[in-house]
C-alpha positions in Angstrom: 0.0 0.3 0.2 1.3 3.4 -1.0 2.7 5.5 2.1 2.5 9.1 2.4 2.5 12.5 4.5 1.3 15.9 3.8 3.2 19.2 4.7 2.4 22.8 5.0 2.6 24.8 2.1 2.6 28.5 1.9 -0.6 28.7 1.3 -2.3 26.3 3.9 -3.6 27.6 7.1 -0.9 27.5 9.8 -2.0 26.6 13.7 -3.4 30.0 14.8 -1.2 31.5 17.4 -2.6 31.8 20.7 -0.6 34.1 23.8 0.1 32.5 26.9 -2.3 35.1 28.9 -5.0 34.2 26.3 -4.2 30.1 26.7 -4.9 31.3 30.5 -8.2 32.9 30.1 -9.3 29.7 27.9 -8.5 27.3 31.2 -9.9 29.6 33.6 -12.8 29.4 31.1 -12.8 25.4 31.3 -12.7 25.2 35.2 -15.8 27.4 35.5 -17.9 25.6 32.7 -16.8 21.9 33.9 -17.8 23.1 37.8 -21.5 23.7 37.0 -24.2 21.5 38.0 -26.1 20.2 35.3 -28.9 17.7 33.9 -30.9 16.8 31.0 -33.7 19.5 31.0 -32.2 21.3 33.7 -29.4 23.5 31.9 -30.1 26.6 33.5 -26.9 27.5 35.2 -24.8 26.3 32.3 -27.4 29.2 30.2 -26.7 31.5 32.9 -22.5 31.1 32.1 -23.6 31.1 28.6 -25.0 34.6 28.9 -22.4 36.4 31.3 -20.4 35.6 28.6 -22.1 36.8 25.7 -22.7 40.3 27.8 -19.1 41.8 27.7 -19.4 40.3 23.8 -22.1 42.6 21.6 -20.5 41.4 18.6 -22.0 38.3 19.6 -25.3 37.1 18.7 -27.9 34.4 19.2 -31.3 32.7 18.9 -32.9 30.2 20.2 -35.5 27.2 19.0 -38.5 26.0 20.3 -36.9 23.4 22.4 -34.7 25.6 24.2 -31.2 25.3 22.0 -29.2 28.0 21.0 -27.4 29.8 18.0 -24.3 32.1 19.0 -22.4 33.6 16.1 -20.6 36.4 15.2 -23.2 39.0 14.3 -21.6 40.9 11.7 -20.5 38.0 9.6 -22.4 36.8 6.4 -24.8 34.8 6.5 -24.8 31.8 4.1 -27.1 29.0 3.5 -23.7 26.1 4.1 -22.9 27.7 7.7 -19.9 25.8 10.1 -21.5 25.0 13.3 -19.2 23.7 16.4 -22.1 21.9 18.6 -22.1 21.0 22.3 -23.9 19.2 24.6 -24.8 21.0 28.0 -25.7 18.3 30.2 -24.1 16.0 32.4 -25.5 12.7 33.6 -27.0 13.7 37.0 -30.0 13.0 39.7 -32.9 14.7 39.1 -35.6 15.5 42.5 -39.0 13.9 41.8 -40.3 14.0 45.3 -39.8 13.7 48.9 -41.2 11.1 50.7 -40.5 12.3 54.2 -38.2 15.4 55.8 -35.2 12.5 55.6 -35.9 10.7 52.3 -35.5 12.1 48.5 -37.1 10.2 45.8 -34.6 10.9 42.1 -34.5 10.0 39.0 -31.1 9.4 37.1 -30.9 10.9 33.8 -27.7 9.5 32.1 -25.7 6.3 32.0 -23.5 5.0 35.0 -23.6 1.6 35.4 -25.4 0.2 38.6 -23.0 -0.3 40.5 -21.8 2.9 41.1 -24.8 3.8 43.1 -25.6 2.1 46.5 -24.5 4.0 49.5 -22.9 6.4 47.0 -22.6 10.2 48.3 -24.4 13.3 46.4 -24.5 16.9 46.5 -28.0 18.3 46.1 -28.1 21.9 44.8 -30.9 23.6 46.2 -29.8 27.3 46.2 -27.0 28.9 44.9 -23.9 27.4 46.5 -25.9 25.9 49.0 -25.8 21.5 49.2 -27.6 19.1 51.2 -25.8 16.2 51.2 -27.5 12.6 50.9 -26.6 9.2 50.5 -28.2 6.6 47.8 -29.9 3.7 49.7 -31.5 1.7 46.2 -33.1 1.9 43.3 -36.8 1.9 43.7 -38.6 -0.7 41.0 -41.3 0.7 39.3 -43.5 0.1 35.8 -44.7 3.2 35.7 -44.2 4.3 31.9 -44.3 8.3 33.2 -41.2 7.8 34.8 -38.9 7.3 32.2 -35.5 7.6 34.3 -34.2 4.9 36.7 -35.1 6.3 40.3 -33.0 6.0 43.8 -34.2 7.1 46.8 -31.5 8.7 49.1 -31.6 9.7 52.3 -30.3 13.0 53.5 -27.7 13.6 56.1 -30.0 16.2 57.9 -33.9 17.0 57.2 -34.2 20.0 54.5 -37.3 21.1 52.3 -36.5 20.2 48.6 -38.0 21.3 45.7 -38.8 19.2 43.2 -37.0 19.1 40.1 -33.6 19.8 42.2 -30.7 18.4 40.9 -28.1 16.1 42.8 -24.7 15.3 41.7 -22.3 12.9 43.3 -20.3 14.4 46.1 -16.6 14.6 44.3 -13.7 16.8 45.7 -13.0 19.9 44.7 -11.6 20.4 40.8 -7.6 20.9 40.4 -5.0 21.0 38.2 -2.6 18.1 38.5 0.7 19.4 36.8 2.9 16.9 34.5 5.2 17.0 31.5 2.9 17.7 29.4 1.2 20.8 30.9 -1.3 19.3 33.2 -4.3 17.3 33.7 -7.7 18.7 34.7 -9.5 16.9 37.2 -13.3 17.9 37.5 -16.9 17.2 37.5 -18.0 17.0 33.8 -16.0 17.5 31.5 -18.4 15.4 29.3 -19.6 17.8 27.2 -18.6 21.1 29.3 -15.1 21.0 28.6 -16.3 20.8 24.9 -18.3 23.3 25.2 -15.5 25.7 27.0 -13.3 24.9 23.5 -15.8 25.9 20.7 -16.2 29.4 23.4 -12.8 29.6 23.0 -12.5 29.1 19.2 -15.3 31.8 18.8 -13.6 34.3 20.7 -10.1 33.6 18.6 -12.2 34.3 15.8 -14.3 37.4 16.8 -11.1 39.0 18.1 -8.9 38.5 14.8 -11.9 39.5 12.4 -12.4 36.1 11.0 -15.5 36.7 8.3 -16.5 33.0 8.2 -20.0 31.8 8.6 -19.3 30.3 11.6 -21.8 29.4 14.9 -21.8 27.5 17.9 -24.8 25.3 18.9 -25.6 24.2 22.3 -27.9 21.5 22.6 -29.8 20.2 25.6 -30.5 16.6 26.8 -28.1 14.5 25.2 -27.2 12.6 27.9 -31.1 11.0 27.5 -30.8 10.1 24.0 -29.7 13.3 22.4 -33.4 15.0 22.7 -32.5 18.4 22.0 -30.2 17.6 18.5 -33.2 15.4 17.2 -35.5 18.8 18.4 -33.3 21.0 16.7 -33.3 19.3 13.5 -37.0 18.6 12.9 -37.3 22.6 14.0 -34.9 23.1 11.3 -33.1 25.0 13.5 -30.1 24.7 10.8 -29.9 25.2 7.5 -29.4 21.7 5.4 -26.3 22.6 3.7 -24.8 23.1 6.9 -21.2 21.3 8.2 -21.6 19.9 11.6 -18.4 19.5 13.6 -19.8 17.9 17.0 -18.0 18.2 20.0 -17.9 15.6 22.4 -15.7 14.2 24.9 -15.0 10.3 24.7 -13.6 7.1 27.1 -9.3 7.3 26.5 -8.5 3.6 25.8 -4.9 2.6 25.6 -5.0 3.5 21.6 -6.8 6.4 21.9 -4.6 8.0 25.1 -5.0 11.2 27.2 -2.1 13.7 25.8 -2.1 12.6 22.3 -4.5 15.1 21.3 -7.9 16.1 20.3 -9.3 13.0 18.4 -11.3 13.9 14.9 -13.6 10.7 15.4 -14.6 8.9 12.4 -18.1 7.2 13.6 -19.2 5.7 16.9 -20.8 2.5 17.8 -23.8 4.1 16.1 -23.0 5.0 12.5 -19.3 6.2 10.3 -19.8 10.1 10.2 -19.7 12.1 6.9 -16.8 10.8 5.5 -16.1 13.6 3.4 -16.5 16.5 6.4 -14.6 13.9 8.5 -11.9 14.0 5.7 -11.9 18.0 5.5 -10.9 18.2 9.1 -8.4 15.4 9.1 -7.2 17.4 6.2 -7.0 20.8 8.6 -5.5 18.6 11.3 -2.7 17.2 9.4 -2.1 20.4 7.5 -2.0 22.1 11.2 0.2 19.6 12.1 2.7 19.1 9.5 2.5 15.3 9.6 -0.7 12.9 10.3 -2.2 11.1 13.0 0.0 8.1 13.4 3.6 7.7 11.5 3.6 5.7 7.9 4.9 2.7 7.6 8.2 4.8 6.4 8.4 7.5 8.7 9.8 6.8 12.6 8.0 8.0 15.6 11.0 10.6 16.0 9.5 11.7 12.7 5.9 12.7 13.8 5.0 16.2 14.9 5.0 18.1 18.0 1.4 19.0 17.5 -0.6 15.9 18.4 -3.8 14.7 16.7 -5.6 11.7 16.2 -7.8 10.1 14.0 -10.1 7.2 15.6 -13.4 5.4 15.5 -14.1 5.7 19.1 -17.2 3.3 19.5 -17.8 2.9 22.5 -20.4 5.4 23.3 -22.6 7.1 20.7 -22.6 11.5 19.9 -25.0 13.8 18.3 -22.8 13.6 15.1 -25.2 10.4 14.1 -28.2 12.1 15.1 -27.3 14.8 12.2 -26.3 12.3 10.2 -29.4 10.4 9.9 -31.5 13.6 9.4 -29.7 14.3 6.2 -26.9 16.6 7.7 -23.1 16.6 6.7 -21.5 16.1 9.9 -18.5 14.7 11.9 -17.3 14.7 15.8 -13.9 16.1 17.4 -13.4 14.8 21.0 -11.2 15.1 23.8 -9.9 11.6 25.3 -11.6 11.2 29.0 -10.3 9.5 31.9 -13.5 8.3 34.4 -16.0 8.6 31.5 -19.7 9.4 33.3 -17.5 9.8 36.9 -17.0 5.5 36.7 -13.6 5.4 38.3 -11.6 2.3 36.9 -14.4 1.3 34.9 -12.7 -1.0 33.2 -12.0 -3.1 36.4 -15.7 -2.7 37.1 -16.4 -3.7 34.0 -14.1 -6.8 33.9 -15.5 -7.5 37.6 -12.5 -8.0 39.2 -13.2 -4.5 41.0 -11.7 -4.7 44.6 -15.0 -3.8 46.8 -18.2 -1.6 45.4 -16.9 0.9 42.6 -16.9 4.1 43.3 -17.5 7.4 41.0 -14.4 10.2 40.5 -13.8 13.2 38.8 -13.8 13.4 34.9 -10.4 14.3 34.0 -8.5 15.7 30.3 -4.9 16.7 29.3 -4.8 20.2 29.4 -2.9 20.1 26.1 -5.6 18.3 24.3 -8.2 20.9 25.2 -5.6 23.4 23.6 -5.3 21.6 20.5 -9.1 21.4 20.3 -9.3 25.1 20.0 -6.6 24.9 17.8 -8.3 22.7 15.3 -11.6 24.5 15.3 -9.9 28.0 14.8 -7.7 25.9 11.7 -11.7 24.3 10.9 -13.2 28.2 10.5 -10.5 29.4 8.8 -10.4 27.2 5.9 -11.7 23.7 5.9 -11.7 22.7 2.4 -14.7 22.2 0.8 -14.1 19.2 -1.4 -12.3 15.9 0.1 -9.1 15.9 0.5 -8.6 12.5 -0.5 -10.4 13.0 -3.8 -7.8 15.3 -4.7 -4.9 13.2 -4.3 -6.7 10.6 -6.3 -6.5 12.9 -8.8 -3.3 14.2 -8.7 -2.4 10.4 -8.4 -4.1 9.7 -11.9 -2.1 12.6 -13.6 1.1 11.7 -12.4 1.2 8.0 -12.7 -1.6 7.0 -14.9 0.5 6.1 -18.2 2.2 3.0 -16.2 -0.8 1.5 -17.0 -0.2 1.6 -21.1 
């Protein structure tokens, strides 16, 4: 099989230079967003952060659809029938209080996917007022055949009696977020990387594009209720909130594996466990990544590992879960995904052992974590895609070039 690698040309987009002080601001937004309590259908705290962020950026304009999904774009930029979207969802697996059976006991629905082994005797925080918590312990799952109760339901005992309103969010009781320094620039350990870290990267990219006066029709789409089945994304498609010619890059946090590790760069995700994404758009994003890196994601057979570029990126299937790109593709849009490799997926610490049944004692939840270098790489890649995302698949151009050069060998 032919081996080749692409290099940057003078006409190719280069990695957008972001000064250290701006990177520090981006990290601060990341820390703030990923610490916010949120749940499917109860994303108001995240929306509040977004609107505070927007309040100092009058150049940005918004619109919402009937389902509460939010679009953000640069107001002065020309609008087209084929905008480029960076999409991210605003929810994370969490509990929502359904009722209080007595002063000490809550009944909660869990909105998201977490292995049942993590629930018994787990400690949770009930966010019943601004920066005010009640603490409780999960006791047991409540069996129900009630079709009006679509979520798994649990009873929890409060440490102290308190009046808790239905609809209150409860999250796992986790340590405070922090950054652990390492040789690659650090790892952020926090409550909810999925998907608020990707959302932060989208805001960073749009802000850099705003400051650099980029005129591309690039927009952010903030979707709701992804963790219970992509409900917001489905609603946006049904409402035709995005023009049909749109190209959508869904941003995600996907469970890291040995072949898709943290610190190996953002991942151009070619598919998930549901589908393979739009090949042309995936190829275009991969071409941008290869161009700004100056080399492929993995060494070809003719390359050494030492030949690989210092700006790292990955290209993987990531079939452990599903993401909104599959929804957009199924609904007739061009869509692909860029994701961050994620540790403690959905807060499930030591998940490999829990799945294998080799965990010592009951599994316990933990802070999710991502590499700060991967996060910075996602920002770089999104900026470069907005500046010059190829309209035609790069592989077709390569095939034409190969044909022109070597067709004569066929006689």
